[in-house]
N, C-alpha and C positions, 0 to 999 in steps of 0.2 A: 712571332708565333706569338696569338696573345691564348688567356685563358681559353679567351669562349669556340677562341680555332683550333685549338689543343680540342677539348671536349666536342663538338664537334669532327675530330677524323675516329679517334675514335669511335664518337656514333656510330660515322659511319663503314665502323672494321666489324662494329658490332652483333650477336648471330643475332639472330629473334628474340627467343627465350627471354636475352639481358636483355634487347633492351625493353621487353614486361617492367623485366622486373629495375630496373632505370628511372623509369614510368610511374612504378609507385611506388620508389623513393622521392623522386621529386618532385612530388608531388604532397610526399608524405612533411616533407621537409618545411613547404609553402604551409601547410597545415598548421605546421608546430611553430612555424614562425609567425602568422600571423593567432596563436594561442600567445607566444610570449610577452607579444602585443598588444592585447587586452589582459594582457597580465599586471606586464607594466604599469599601466592607462591604471586601470586600481587597485594598486599597489598606490600610484601615486598623490592616484583621491582620495587614495584611505591619510596620505600622513601629511593632503592638507585641507580635510576635514579630523584628524588630531591640534593643525596648527590655530585653527577660530577656532577649534569645542570642550577643547584640551583631553585633560585621562583623565581616567577613572583606577584608582591604586586596585592591584590584586584581593587586597585583601573583600572592598565594598566589593568586588564584583565576585567574588566568593559569596559573598553573603546577600545577598544580588536571586544573585541562584539555586538558592540553599546552599548549598557543598559545605 
């Protein structure tokens, strides 16, 4: 049996309240995955920016913001 078939079998035997919780959990996982993808893209963009623009020293950053 495939993983999907096993999940469907378990869903067929689950109670209605459990199905509600499972649906909520699956939707949460999908949203989390989408957020993780956005975070990964942001991180890659930041790394690309550093590669093209260079970096600023910690001391220089502190002086710029008045710390």
